[in-house]
N, C-alpha and C positions, 0 to 999 in steps of 0.2 A: 647175434643171440643164438644160444644153443637150441636145438630142436627139442620140443617137449614131447613126452611120452605119457601114456596112461599107466597108472599103477593100480592094480585091483587087489584088495584083500578083504577078508570078512571080519566084522566086529559086531558085537552085541548091538541091537537096534537102539535100545535105550541109552547105552553109552554114547553112541554116535550122536543122538539127538542132544544129550546133555553137553557134550563137547562142542557141538556146533553152536548151541546157545551161548556157552561161555566165550567161544571165539567171536561170535557176533558182538557180544558186549565189549570185547577188546578191539572191535573194528576190523576184524579179518574173517576170512573164510577158513574152514577146516583145511582146505587145500593149501592155503597160505601158511597156516600154522605148521602143517606137516613138512612143507618145503623149507621153512625156517629151521625146523628141527634137523632135517637131513643135511642142510648146508653147514650147520654148526657141528654136527657129527663128523662130516667130511673134513672140516677145518681143524677140529681139535682131537679127532679120533677117539672121542668119548661122548657121553651125554653130559654136557657141561653146564646146563642152565635150568632155571625154573621159570615157567610162564604162569602167572596167576591172574585170576579175576578177583572180584570182591570176595573177601573172606566170608566163610559161612558164619552168620551171626550166632549160631549155637555155640561155637567155640570162642566167642569173644571173652575177654578177661572178666567183664562184669557178669556175664551169664555163668561162667565157671565158678566165680566167687559165690553167686546166688545158689547154684546147685550144691556146692560144698557146704554152705550154711544149712540148706535143707537136709542134706545127708547127716550132718552133725546133729541136727534136731531130731531126726529119726533115730539115730543111734542112742541119744541120751533120753529119748522118750518124751520130748517136749513138742514134737511136731504135731500140728493140727491137720489131720488127714480127713478129707471130705470126699464123698462120692460125687461123681459128676457124669454127665452124658458124654459118650464118645463123640468126637468131632470128625466128620468125614472130610477128607482132603483129597482132591483129585491129583 
């Protein structure tokens, strides 16, 4: 087996946390994901693939359809707009 070495680089703290969370949901560490990426780049001499986790539900087909309907209602003046309290999300 080849000798392993440490590779150090800087990245935004929140980006690192978000990517680590996604990798964890896929059953791997950030180190494993980056190693996979580097091996594929070496083999194919390009960035050849996409690794995904669960899709963001905001961009689901049903939500996009709902939002387009709301936008159409706003444009034609039939939307029922109501004031509401802001929701704090951590």
